[in-house]
Each structure stands twice: as C-alpha cells, then as structure tokens.
C-alpha positions as CSV (number, residue, x, y, z in Angstrom):
1,X,-90.3,-143.8,-89.8
2,X,-92.1,-146.6,-88.0
3,X,-94.3,-145.8,-85.1
4,X,-92.1,-148.0,-82.9
5,X,-89.0,-146.0,-83.9
6,X,-90.8,-142.8,-83.1
7,X,-91.9,-144.1,-79.7
8,X,-88.3,-145.1,-79.0
9,X,-87.1,-141.6,-79.9
10,X,-89.8,-140.1,-77.6
11,X,-89.0,-142.4,-74.7
12,X,-85.2,-141.9,-75.1
13,X,-85.7,-138.1,-75.3
14,X,-88.0,-137.8,-72.3
15,X,-85.8,-140.0,-70.3
16,X,-82.7,-138.0,-71.1
17,X,-84.6,-134.7,-70.7
18,X,-85.4,-135.6,-67.1
19,X,-81.7,-136.1,-66.4
20,X,-80.7,-132.7,-67.8
21,X,-83.8,-130.8,-66.8
22,X,-81.9,-128.1,-64.8
23,X,-80.8,-126.4,-68.0
24,X,-83.8,-127.3,-70.2
25,X,-85.5,-124.3,-71.7
26,X,-82.5,-122.0,-71.0
27,X,-79.9,-120.5,-73.3
28,X,-77.2,-122.5,-71.5
29,X,-79.0,-125.8,-72.5
30,X,-76.7,-127.8,-74.8
31,X,-77.8,-130.5,-77.2
32,X,-76.7,-133.7,-75.4
33,X,-75.8,-135.8,-78.5
34,X,-73.4,-135.2,-81.4
35,X,-74.8,-132.8,-83.9
36,X,-76.5,-134.5,-86.9
37,X,-74.3,-132.6,-89.3
38,X,-71.2,-133.9,-87.6
39,X,-72.5,-137.5,-87.8
40,X,-73.3,-136.9,-91.5
41,X,-69.7,-135.7,-92.0
42,X,-68.4,-138.9,-90.2
43,X,-70.5,-141.0,-92.5
44,X,-68.6,-139.7,-95.5
45,X,-65.3,-141.0,-94.2
46,X,-63.6,-144.1,-95.6
47,X,-60.8,-145.9,-93.8
48,X,-59.5,-147.0,-97.3
49,X,-59.1,-143.4,-98.3
50,X,-57.1,-142.6,-95.2
51,X,-54.9,-145.7,-95.8
52,X,-54.3,-144.6,-99.4
53,X,-53.3,-141.1,-98.3
54,X,-50.8,-142.6,-95.8
55,X,-49.4,-145.0,-98.4
56,X,-48.9,-142.0,-100.8
57,X,-47.2,-140.0,-98.0
58,X,-44.9,-143.0,-97.3
59,X,-44.0,-143.2,-101.0
60,X,-43.4,-139.4,-101.1
61,X,-41.2,-139.6,-98.0
62,X,-39.1,-142.4,-99.6
63,X,-38.7,-140.3,-102.8
64,X,-37.7,-137.3,-100.7
65,X,-35.2,-139.4,-98.7
66,X,-33.7,-140.6,-102.0
67,X,-33.4,-137.1,-103.4
68,X,-31.7,-135.9,-100.2
69,X,-29.2,-138.8,-100.5
70,X,-28.5,-137.9,-104.2
71,X,-27.9,-134.3,-103.3
72,X,-25.6,-135.2,-100.4
73,X,-23.6,-137.6,-102.7
74,X,-22.9,-135.0,-105.4
75,X,-22.3,-132.1,-103.1
76,X,-18.9,-130.9,-101.8
77,X,-18.3,-131.5,-98.1
78,X,-17.9,-127.7,-97.7
79,X,-21.4,-127.0,-99.1
80,X,-23.2,-129.9,-97.4
81,X,-24.1,-128.2,-94.2
82,X,-26.5,-127.0,-92.9
83,X,-28.6,-128.7,-95.6
84,X,-27.7,-132.3,-94.6
85,X,-28.5,-131.8,-90.9
86,X,-31.7,-129.9,-91.5
87,X,-33.0,-132.5,-94.0
88,X,-32.0,-135.4,-91.7
89,X,-34.0,-133.7,-88.9
90,X,-36.9,-133.1,-91.2
91,X,-37.0,-136.6,-92.6
92,X,-36.7,-138.1,-89.1
93,X,-39.6,-136.0,-87.8
94,X,-41.7,-136.8,-90.9
95,X,-41.0,-140.5,-90.5
96,X,-42.0,-140.4,-86.9
97,X,-45.2,-138.4,-87.6
98,X,-46.1,-140.8,-90.4
99,X,-45.7,-143.8,-88.1
100,X,-47.8,-142.1,-85.5
101,X,-50.6,-141.4,-88.0
102,X,-50.5,-145.0,-89.2
103,X,-50.7,-146.3,-85.7
104,X,-53.6,-143.9,-84.9
105,X,-55.5,-145.0,-88.1
106,X,-55.0,-148.6,-87.2
107,X,-56.2,-148.2,-83.6
108,X,-59.1,-145.9,-84.7
109,X,-60.2,-148.6,-87.3
110,X,-60.0,-151.3,-84.6
111,X,-62.0,-149.2,-82.1
112,X,-64.6,-148.4,-84.8
113,X,-65.1,-152.1,-85.5
114,X,-65.4,-152.8,-81.8
115,X,-68.0,-150.1,-81.6
116,X,-70.1,-151.6,-84.4
117,X,-70.0,-154.9,-82.6
118,X,-71.1,-153.2,-79.4
119,X,-74.1,-151.6,-81.1
120,X,-74.8,-154.8,-83.1
121,X,-74.5,-153.1,-86.5
122,X,-74.0,-155.6,-89.3
123,X,-72.2,-155.0,-92.6
124,X,-74.5,-154.4,-95.6
125,X,-74.5,-156.9,-98.4
126,X,-71.3,-156.6,-100.4
127,X,-69.4,-155.0,-97.5
128,X,-66.7,-157.1,-95.8
129,X,-67.1,-155.0,-92.7
130,X,-69.4,-152.2,-91.4
131,X,-68.5,-149.0,-93.1
132,X,-68.5,-145.6,-91.4
133,X,-71.3,-144.7,-93.8
134,X,-73.5,-147.6,-92.7
135,X,-72.9,-146.9,-89.0
136,X,-73.0,-143.1,-88.9
137,X,-76.1,-142.9,-91.2
138,X,-78.0,-144.8,-88.5
139,X,-76.8,-142.4,-85.8
140,X,-77.4,-139.3,-88.1
141,X,-81.0,-140.3,-88.5
142,X,-81.4,-140.9,-84.8
143,X,-79.7,-137.7,-83.8
144,X,-81.8,-135.7,-86.3
145,X,-85.1,-137.1,-85.0
146,X,-83.9,-136.8,-81.4
147,X,-82.9,-133.1,-81.9
148,X,-86.3,-132.3,-83.4
149,X,-88.0,-133.8,-80.3
150,X,-85.4,-132.1,-78.0
151,X,-86.2,-128.6,-79.5
152,X,-89.9,-129.1,-79.1
153,X,-89.5,-130.2,-75.5
154,X,-87.2,-127.2,-74.8
155,X,-89.8,-124.8,-76.2
156,X,-92.5,-126.4,-74.0
157,X,-90.3,-126.1,-70.9
158,X,-89.4,-122.5,-71.9
159,X,-93.1,-121.6,-72.2
160,X,-93.7,-123.2,-68.8
161,X,-90.9,-121.3,-67.2
162,X,-92.0,-118.0,-68.8
163,X,-95.6,-118.6,-67.5
164,X,-94.2,-119.2,-64.0
165,X,-92.1,-116.1,-64.2
166,X,-95.1,-114.0,-65.4
167,X,-97.3,-115.4,-62.6
168,X,-94.6,-114.6,-60.1
169,X,-94.3,-111.1,-61.5
170,X,-98.1,-110.6,-61.5
171,X,-98.3,-111.8,-57.8
172,X,-95.5,-109.4,-56.8
173,X,-97.2,-106.6,-58.6
174,X,-100.5,-107.3,-56.8
175,X,-98.8,-107.3,-53.5
176,X,-97.1,-104.0,-54.3
177,X,-100.4,-102.4,-55.2
178,X,-101.8,-103.0,-51.8
179,X,-101.1,-100.1,-49.6
180,X,-101.1,-100.3,-45.8
181,X,-102.2,-97.1,-44.2
182,X,-100.9,-96.2,-40.8
183,X,-103.3,-96.0,-37.9
184,X,-104.0,-92.8,-36.2
185,X,-103.6,-92.5,-32.5
186,X,-107.3,-92.7,-32.2
187,X,-107.2,-96.1,-33.9
188,X,-109.3,-94.9,-36.8
189,X,-107.9,-95.3,-40.3
190,X,-107.9,-92.0,-42.2
C-alpha cells in the first residue's frame, strides 16, 4: 500500500469513527461498511453468467411448454384435467418469474454501470466495461484495510472506557471507605 492510501484510510476511518462514536468500543458497535468477505463474493459475480443461466432457463421453459402441448394433443379429453390446468398455471407463473428475473438483471447491470461511472472506475485493458471483479476488488481492499483500522480504534476506545470505569469505581470505593462518625452531645468525636 502506498503511504497516501494508508493516510486516506486513516482519515476516512477517524472521520467516520467520530460520527459513530456513541457505540464505539461496545459490543453493540457494528462495522459500518460491507464486510470484506461479502465484497469478495460480489467480485466473483459475472453478469454474463447470470445472462447465460436465464437464457438456459428460457430454453428449458420453451421445451417444457412444447412437451405439455404434445401431452395435451395425444391425451383423451377425459384424462386431460387436472394436468392441463395445473401445467398452464405452472408455465404462466414460470414465464412471469423468468421475465421478472430478466428485468431485474437488466436493471441491476444498468445500476452497476452507473455506480462505476459515479466512482470513476474505468474498465481494465481488454474489458468492454467495468466488471464486478474490477470494481469490488477495489472495495474489498479498502474495506479490509478500513476494518483493520476500525478494530484497532475500537480496542483503543474500549481501553479508554475501561480505564474511565475503573477510575470511577476506585473513586466510589474511596468515598465508601471514609466513615463519618456521629458527634456526641458534648461535641467531642469518640
């Protein structure tokens, strides 16, 4: 890592720690960024693989539709139900779900590309567009370094809070060890 990058991590970390200081050093304190492992997992995704899976599903759905039509053509009208209605419902639902998935993949891909533009991430040589691997590897590295710094800072804050609690306890104990003796009627302490 370059010294400049490390300084940026430290600055970003200390700036964000100030804004979440209330939970810092406590068990309730939650890491404020995506977990490095999740970012690594995201870097392994490929939109092309999802598109291939959806294309395969569409092909399988067409084959299933064709098979249902064949069965319905050769079956007696008396034996057709409830098979025909159940399969029509199934195929209608499957087609609808597939269209939803295709739409979601398309909008996710579009949003991803907008995100890469927002963060000024450029495609690597040989890539026609920024891949999830290129984008999320950068964030994985940042989040890993940030988390290391975050853990160190939380340990420091925890130690400071522990010292403050011990000091408070020590002072309370000292106050409790003083005993006030009542005065006698003569005004002399016994």
